[in-house]
MIKE-840635 format. One record per residue (C-alpha): residue in three letters; residue number from 1; z, x negated, y negated. Coordinates in Angstrom, 1 decimal. Layout:
R code pos pz px py
R ala NUM Z X Y $
...
# end
This chain:
R code pos pz px py
R unk 1 169.1 -190.9 -98.5 $
R unk 2 171.7 -193.7 -98.5 $
R unk 3 171.7 -193.6 -102.3 $
R unk 4 172.1 -189.9 -102.4 $
R unk 5 175.0 -190.0 -100.0 $
R unk 6 176.7 -192.7 -102.1 $
R unk 7 176.3 -190.4 -105.1 $
R unk 8 177.9 -187.6 -103.2 $
R unk 9 180.9 -189.7 -102.3 $
R unk 10 181.4 -191.0 -105.8 $
R unk 11 181.2 -187.4 -107.2 $
R unk 12 183.9 -186.3 -104.8 $
R unk 13 186.2 -189.1 -105.8 $
R unk 14 185.8 -188.4 -109.5 $
R unk 15 186.2 -184.7 -109.1 $
R unk 16 189.2 -185.1 -106.7 $
R unk 17 190.9 -187.5 -109.2 $
R unk 18 190.5 -184.8 -111.9 $
R unk 19 192.1 -182.2 -109.6 $
R unk 20 195.0 -184.5 -108.7 $
R unk 21 195.7 -185.2 -112.4 $
R unk 22 195.9 -181.5 -113.1 $
R unk 23 198.4 -180.9 -110.3 $
R unk 24 200.7 -183.8 -111.2 $
R unk 25 200.6 -182.7 -114.8 $
R unk 26 202.6 -179.6 -114.0 $
R unk 27 206.0 -180.7 -112.5 $
R unk 28 207.5 -177.2 -112.6 $
R unk 29 205.3 -176.0 -109.7 $
R unk 30 207.3 -174.2 -107.0 $
R unk 31 206.7 -174.6 -103.2 $
R unk 32 204.7 -171.4 -103.0 $
R unk 33 202.6 -172.4 -106.0 $
R unk 34 202.0 -175.9 -104.6 $
R unk 35 200.9 -174.3 -101.3 $
R unk 36 198.5 -172.0 -103.1 $
R unk 37 197.2 -174.9 -105.2 $
R unk 38 196.5 -176.9 -102.0 $
R unk 39 194.6 -174.0 -100.6 $
R unk 40 192.6 -173.6 -103.8 $
R unk 41 192.1 -177.4 -103.9 $
R unk 42 190.5 -177.2 -100.5 $
R unk 43 188.2 -174.4 -101.6 $
R unk 44 187.2 -176.4 -104.7 $
R unk 45 186.6 -179.4 -102.5 $
R unk 46 184.3 -177.3 -100.2 $
R unk 47 182.5 -175.9 -103.3 $
R unk 48 182.0 -179.5 -104.6 $
R unk 49 180.6 -180.6 -101.2 $
R unk 50 178.2 -177.6 -101.1 $
R unk 51 177.0 -178.2 -104.6 $
R unk 52 176.5 -181.9 -104.2 $
R unk 53 174.7 -181.3 -100.9 $
R unk 54 172.5 -178.7 -102.6 $
R unk 55 171.7 -181.1 -105.4 $
R unk 56 170.7 -183.9 -103.0 $
R unk 57 168.4 -181.5 -101.1 $
R unk 58 166.8 -180.4 -104.3 $
R unk 59 166.3 -184.0 -105.4 $
R unk 60 164.8 -184.8 -102.0 $
R unk 61 162.5 -181.8 -102.2 $
R unk 62 161.2 -182.8 -105.6 $
R unk 63 160.3 -186.2 -104.2 $
R unk 64 158.4 -184.8 -101.2 $
R unk 65 154.7 -183.9 -101.7 $
R unk 66 154.0 -180.5 -100.3 $
R unk 67 150.5 -180.0 -99.0 $
R unk 68 150.4 -177.2 -96.4 $
R unk 69 152.3 -174.2 -97.6 $
R unk 70 151.7 -174.8 -101.3 $
R unk 71 150.2 -171.8 -103.1 $
R unk 72 147.5 -172.5 -105.7 $
R unk 73 146.9 -170.0 -108.6 $
R unk 74 149.8 -167.9 -107.2 $
R unk 75 147.7 -166.5 -104.4 $
R unk 76 145.8 -169.0 -102.3 $
R unk 77 147.9 -170.8 -99.7 $
R unk 78 147.0 -174.2 -98.3 $
R unk 79 147.2 -173.7 -94.6 $
R unk 80 147.4 -176.3 -91.9 $
R unk 81 144.3 -176.9 -89.8 $
R unk 82 145.8 -179.7 -87.7 $
R unk 83 145.8 -177.6 -84.5 $
R unk 84 142.0 -177.1 -84.8 $
R unk 85 141.1 -180.7 -85.5 $
R unk 86 143.4 -181.9 -82.7 $
R unk 87 141.7 -179.4 -80.3 $
R unk 88 138.4 -180.9 -81.3 $
R unk 89 139.6 -184.5 -80.8 $
R unk 90 141.0 -183.6 -77.3 $
R unk 91 138.1 -181.3 -76.4 $
R unk 92 140.7 -178.7 -75.4 $
R unk 93 141.1 -175.4 -77.3 $
R unk 94 143.4 -173.7 -74.8 $
R unk 95 146.4 -173.9 -77.2 $
R unk 96 144.5 -172.2 -80.0 $
R unk 97 144.7 -168.5 -80.9 $
R unk 98 141.5 -166.5 -81.0 $
R unk 99 141.0 -166.9 -84.8 $
R unk 100 141.3 -170.7 -84.6 $
R unk 101 139.0 -170.8 -81.6 $
R unk 102 136.3 -169.1 -83.6 $
R unk 103 136.9 -171.5 -86.5 $
R unk 104 136.6 -174.5 -84.2 $
R unk 105 133.4 -173.1 -82.7 $
R unk 106 131.8 -172.7 -86.1 $
R unk 107 133.0 -176.0 -87.4 $
R unk 108 131.9 -177.9 -84.3 $
R unk 109 128.4 -176.6 -84.4 $
R unk 110 128.0 -177.5 -88.1 $
R unk 111 129.7 -180.9 -87.8 $
R unk 112 127.7 -182.1 -84.9 $
R unk 113 124.4 -181.0 -86.4 $
R unk 114 125.1 -182.3 -89.9 $
R unk 115 126.3 -185.7 -88.7 $
R unk 116 123.9 -186.2 -85.8 $
R unk 117 122.1 -189.2 -87.3 $
R unk 118 125.1 -190.7 -89.1 $
R unk 119 126.8 -193.9 -88.0 $
R unk 120 129.4 -194.9 -90.7 $
R unk 121 132.3 -192.9 -92.0 $
R unk 122 130.6 -192.7 -95.4 $
R unk 123 127.4 -191.3 -93.9 $
R unk 124 129.3 -188.7 -92.1 $
R unk 125 131.4 -187.8 -95.1 $
R unk 126 128.3 -187.5 -97.3 $
R unk 127 126.5 -185.4 -94.7 $
R unk 128 129.5 -182.9 -94.7 $
R unk 129 129.6 -182.9 -98.5 $
R unk 130 125.8 -182.2 -98.7 $
R unk 131 126.1 -179.4 -96.2 $
R unk 132 129.0 -177.8 -98.0 $
R unk 133 127.3 -178.2 -101.4 $
R unk 134 124.1 -176.5 -100.1 $
R unk 135 125.6 -173.7 -97.9 $
R unk 136 129.0 -172.6 -99.4 $
R unk 137 129.5 -170.7 -102.6 $
R unk 138 126.0 -169.4 -103.0 $
R unk 139 125.9 -165.7 -103.4 $
R unk 140 122.1 -165.4 -103.7 $
R unk 141 122.3 -164.7 -107.5 $
R unk 142 124.6 -161.7 -107.0 $
R unk 143 126.7 -161.0 -110.1 $
R unk 144 128.8 -158.4 -108.3 $
R unk 145 130.4 -159.3 -105.0 $
R unk 146 131.3 -156.7 -102.4 $
R unk 147 135.1 -156.7 -101.4 $
R unk 148 134.3 -158.1 -98.0 $
R unk 149 132.7 -161.2 -99.7 $
R unk 150 136.1 -161.9 -101.4 $
R unk 151 138.2 -161.7 -98.2 $
R unk 152 139.6 -164.9 -96.8 $
R unk 153 137.8 -167.3 -99.1 $
R unk 154 140.6 -169.8 -98.9 $
R unk 155 140.7 -170.7 -95.1 $
R unk 156 138.0 -172.6 -93.2 $
R unk 157 137.5 -169.7 -90.8 $
R unk 158 136.8 -167.3 -93.7 $
R unk 159 134.7 -169.9 -95.5 $
R unk 160 132.5 -170.8 -92.6 $
R unk 161 131.9 -167.1 -91.8 $
R unk 162 131.4 -165.8 -95.3 $
R unk 163 129.9 -168.9 -96.8 $
R unk 164 131.8 -168.3 -100.0 $
R unk 165 135.0 -170.1 -101.2 $
R unk 166 137.6 -170.6 -103.9 $
R unk 167 138.8 -174.1 -104.5 $
R unk 168 141.4 -174.0 -101.7 $
R unk 169 138.7 -172.9 -99.3 $
R unk 170 136.5 -175.8 -100.2 $
R unk 171 139.5 -178.3 -99.9 $
R unk 172 140.8 -177.0 -96.6 $
R unk 173 137.3 -176.8 -95.0 $
R unk 174 136.4 -180.3 -96.1 $
R unk 175 139.8 -181.6 -94.8 $
R unk 176 139.2 -179.9 -91.5 $
R unk 177 135.8 -181.6 -91.1 $
R unk 178 137.2 -185.0 -92.1 $
R unk 179 140.1 -184.7 -89.6 $
R unk 180 137.7 -183.6 -86.8 $
R unk 181 135.8 -186.9 -87.6 $
R unk 182 139.1 -188.8 -87.2 $
R unk 183 139.5 -189.6 -90.9 $
R unk 184 142.7 -189.3 -93.0 $
R unk 185 142.4 -186.7 -95.6 $
R unk 186 144.9 -185.1 -98.0 $
R unk 187 144.6 -182.0 -100.2 $
R unk 188 145.5 -182.8 -103.8 $
R unk 189 146.6 -179.9 -106.0 $
R unk 190 148.2 -178.7 -109.2 $
R unk 191 149.3 -175.1 -110.0 $
R unk 192 145.7 -173.9 -110.5 $
R unk 193 143.3 -176.1 -108.6 $
R unk 194 142.9 -178.2 -105.3 $
R unk 195 140.6 -180.8 -104.0 $
R unk 196 140.5 -183.7 -101.4 $
R unk 197 141.6 -187.3 -101.1 $
R unk 198 139.8 -189.0 -98.2 $
R unk 199 140.2 -192.5 -96.7 $
R unk 200 136.9 -194.2 -95.6 $
R unk 201 136.3 -197.3 -93.4 $
R unk 202 137.0 -199.8 -96.3 $
R unk 203 140.6 -198.5 -96.0 $
R unk 204 140.4 -197.2 -99.5 $
R unk 205 141.0 -193.6 -100.8 $
R unk 206 138.5 -191.5 -102.8 $
R unk 207 138.8 -188.1 -104.5 $
R unk 208 136.2 -185.4 -103.5 $
R unk 209 135.9 -182.1 -105.3 $
R unk 210 133.1 -180.0 -103.8 $
R unk 211 134.2 -176.9 -105.7 $
R unk 212 133.7 -178.5 -109.1 $
R unk 213 130.3 -179.8 -108.2 $
R unk 214 129.1 -176.5 -106.9 $
R unk 215 130.5 -174.5 -109.8 $
R unk 216 128.9 -176.8 -112.3 $
R unk 217 125.8 -177.3 -110.2 $
R unk 218 126.2 -181.0 -110.8 $
R unk 219 125.9 -182.6 -107.4 $
R unk 220 127.8 -185.8 -106.7 $
R unk 221 129.6 -185.8 -110.1 $
R unk 222 133.0 -185.3 -108.3 $
R unk 223 132.1 -187.1 -105.1 $
R unk 224 134.1 -190.2 -104.0 $
R unk 225 135.9 -190.8 -107.3 $
R unk 226 138.6 -193.4 -107.8 $
R unk 227 141.7 -192.3 -109.8 $
R unk 228 140.3 -193.6 -113.1 $
R unk 229 137.2 -191.3 -112.8 $
R unk 230 139.0 -188.3 -111.4 $
R unk 231 141.6 -188.3 -114.2 $
R unk 232 138.8 -187.4 -116.7 $
R unk 233 138.7 -183.9 -115.3 $
R unk 234 141.7 -183.5 -113.0 $
R unk 235 145.5 -183.5 -113.3 $
R unk 236 147.9 -184.2 -110.4 $
R unk 237 151.2 -185.8 -109.5 $
R unk 238 150.2 -188.9 -107.6 $
R unk 239 153.7 -190.3 -107.0 $
R unk 240 153.7 -189.3 -103.3 $
R unk 241 149.9 -189.7 -102.7 $
R unk 242 147.9 -192.8 -101.9 $
R unk 243 146.3 -194.6 -104.9 $
R unk 244 142.5 -194.1 -104.9 $
R unk 245 141.1 -197.4 -106.1 $
R unk 246 138.0 -197.6 -103.9 $
R unk 247 134.6 -198.3 -105.5 $
R unk 248 132.4 -199.4 -102.6 $
R unk 249 131.6 -195.8 -101.6 $
R unk 250 131.3 -194.2 -105.1 $
R unk 251 127.9 -192.5 -105.4 $
R unk 252 126.5 -194.9 -108.1 $
R unk 253 127.3 -198.1 -106.1 $
R unk 254 125.5 -196.7 -103.1 $
R unk 255 122.5 -195.3 -105.1 $
R unk 256 121.8 -197.3 -108.2 $
R unk 257 118.5 -198.6 -109.6 $
R unk 258 118.1 -201.5 -112.1 $
R unk 259 117.2 -201.0 -115.7 $
R unk 260 116.2 -203.5 -118.3 $
R unk 261 118.5 -202.1 -121.0 $
R unk 262 119.9 -198.9 -122.5 $
R unk 263 116.6 -198.0 -124.1 $
R unk 264 115.1 -197.5 -120.7 $
R unk 265 117.4 -194.6 -120.0 $
R unk 266 115.4 -191.8 -121.7 $
R unk 267 112.3 -192.3 -119.6 $
R unk 268 114.2 -192.8 -116.4 $
R unk 269 116.2 -189.6 -117.1 $
R unk 270 113.0 -187.7 -117.8 $
R unk 271 111.6 -188.7 -114.4 $
R unk 272 114.9 -187.6 -112.8 $
R unk 273 114.7 -184.2 -114.4 $
R unk 274 111.1 -183.7 -113.4 $
R unk 275 112.0 -184.3 -109.8 $
R unk 276 115.0 -181.9 -110.1 $
R unk 277 117.4 -184.6 -108.9 $
R unk 278 121.1 -184.4 -109.7 $
R unk 279 122.0 -188.0 -110.5 $
R unk 280 120.6 -191.1 -112.2 $
R unk 281 122.6 -194.3 -111.5 $
R unk 282 121.7 -197.4 -113.5 $
R unk 283 122.7 -201.1 -113.2 $
R unk 284 121.6 -203.1 -116.2 $
R unk 285 120.1 -206.6 -115.7 $
R unk 286 122.2 -208.2 -118.4 $
R unk 287 126.0 -207.9 -118.6 $
R unk 288 126.9 -205.2 -121.1 $
R unk 289 129.1 -205.9 -124.1 $
R unk 290 131.6 -203.5 -125.6 $
R unk 291 129.0 -202.7 -128.2 $
R unk 292 126.5 -201.8 -125.5 $
R unk 293 129.0 -199.4 -123.9 $
R unk 294 129.6 -197.8 -127.3 $
R unk 295 125.8 -197.4 -127.8 $
R unk 296 125.6 -195.8 -124.3 $
R unk 297 128.0 -193.1 -125.4 $
R unk 298 125.8 -192.4 -128.4 $
R unk 299 122.7 -192.4 -126.1 $
R unk 300 124.1 -189.8 -123.7 $
R unk 301 125.3 -187.6 -126.6 $
R unk 302 121.9 -187.6 -128.3 $
R unk 303 120.1 -187.0 -125.0 $
R unk 304 122.3 -184.0 -124.3 $
R unk 305 121.5 -182.6 -127.8 $
R unk 306 117.8 -183.3 -127.3 $
R unk 307 117.7 -181.5 -123.9 $
R unk 308 119.3 -178.5 -125.4 $
R unk 309 116.5 -178.2 -128.0 $
R unk 310 113.8 -178.4 -125.3 $
R unk 311 113.2 -175.0 -123.7 $
R unk 312 112.3 -176.5 -120.4 $
R unk 313 115.7 -178.3 -120.2 $
R unk 314 118.0 -176.1 -122.3 $
R unk 315 119.9 -175.0 -119.1 $
R unk 316 120.9 -178.5 -118.2 $
R unk 317 124.1 -180.4 -118.9 $
R unk 318 124.8 -184.2 -118.6 $
R unk 319 128.0 -185.9 -117.3 $
R unk 320 128.2 -189.6 -117.5 $
R unk 321 130.8 -192.2 -116.3 $
R unk 322 131.0 -196.0 -116.1 $
R unk 323 131.7 -197.5 -112.7 $
R unk 324 133.1 -201.0 -112.1 $
R unk 325 131.1 -202.8 -109.3 $
R unk 326 133.9 -205.3 -108.9 $
R unk 327 131.4 -208.1 -109.6 $
R unk 328 132.0 -208.3 -113.3 $
R unk 329 129.4 -205.6 -114.1 $
R unk 330 129.2 -201.9 -114.7 $
R unk 331 127.0 -199.1 -113.4 $
R unk 332 126.2 -196.0 -115.5 $
R unk 333 126.3 -192.8 -113.4 $
R unk 334 124.6 -189.9 -115.1 $
R unk 335 124.9 -186.5 -113.4 $
R unk 336 122.8 -183.4 -114.2 $
R unk 337 124.0 -179.9 -113.9 $
R unk 338 121.3 -177.2 -113.7 $
R unk 339 122.4 -173.7 -114.9 $
R unk 340 120.4 -170.5 -114.0 $
R unk 341 120.9 -167.9 -116.8 $
R unk 342 118.5 -165.3 -115.5 $
R unk 343 119.1 -163.1 -112.4 $
R unk 344 116.6 -163.2 -109.6 $
R unk 345 114.9 -159.8 -109.8 $
R unk 346 111.5 -160.6 -108.3 $
R unk 347 112.1 -158.2 -105.4 $
R unk 348 113.0 -155.3 -107.6 $
R unk 349 110.2 -152.7 -108.1 $
R unk 350 108.7 -152.7 -111.6 $
R unk 351 109.5 -149.0 -112.2 $
R unk 352 113.2 -149.7 -111.5 $
R unk 353 113.3 -152.6 -113.9 $
R unk 354 111.8 -150.4 -116.6 $
R unk 355 114.3 -147.7 -116.0 $
R unk 356 117.2 -150.2 -116.4 $
R unk 357 115.6 -151.5 -119.6 $
R unk 358 115.3 -148.0 -121.1 $
R unk 359 118.9 -147.2 -120.3 $
R unk 360 120.1 -150.3 -122.0 $
R unk 361 117.8 -149.9 -125.0 $
R unk 362 118.9 -146.3 -125.6 $
R unk 363 122.6 -147.1 -125.2 $
R unk 364 122.5 -150.1 -127.6 $
R unk 365 119.6 -149.1 -129.9 $
R unk 366 117.7 -152.3 -129.1 $
R unk 367 114.4 -153.4 -127.7 $
R unk 368 114.4 -155.7 -124.7 $
R unk 369 111.6 -158.2 -124.2 $
# end
């Protein structure tokens, strides 16, 4: 602020000198004209003050990260939940309104059940992520949503009641849980998307995007990412946010298994697919060279193509990233997305399905299998 004020003073001096030069340049001014000029000069001075003050405030605004109150996708406002988390911490909800009291009641029940057996901040954070991944955003296969299902999908209260959310709903709900647990958590955003930045007990920050993982059905692929991994699929202005450089609590470093070499990947991936697991994290026994890492890219690409050609796995997608273990080695994290392409119509009577098929066949002159 000192720098901004200095600029304001310099600007006034320069503009004032210019005005003085203009006045002295006209020696034929009469008394009345001089008086009028002084009045106008004062108005100009005030205008200059107002403009420079406005510019300083605009500059300060641009350099201040706005979290609560920011509107994502022109319709979903990030709203503060501090009053709710504070009420939980103090075990006193007397200052909350009825809506926030209901949100606190729902969140408290979920939080205490989900984290009952957890001890560390990482265990608690993962338990909340697992709960949200399993319980929020699932519409039981419904393609058409009723209007009530779309209401208030961007606040924790609406999310915890309706169990459906847009990205802002996931981000604010996750932040609420983290703050209730006493953890620092920010919501990161751009104009069209939002996610979380959480600090764990190693004093490091990690990106968490539950929404992306649910929408891509690729569990843990956006869980506890450092900046370098997050930047593969996210864009944000990090100038006013903490740097996320933690690796200890990335999913691969907490859940890896050893592999002899890259050629062991296909068999290990097949076993992972057969168990319907979402991630395969591998640490190789020998230190990988640049050539090995290039070969790994080819391996993942060819595996993706091969799976697409196998009917049993054609609805799967692979995401892979290298993670630095900070010990001179790298861990390969392979994440698997499972996509369901058919609607669940097992409970629909056979005659109704046949009527639907006939209506479509007649309209489009086709035969459905």
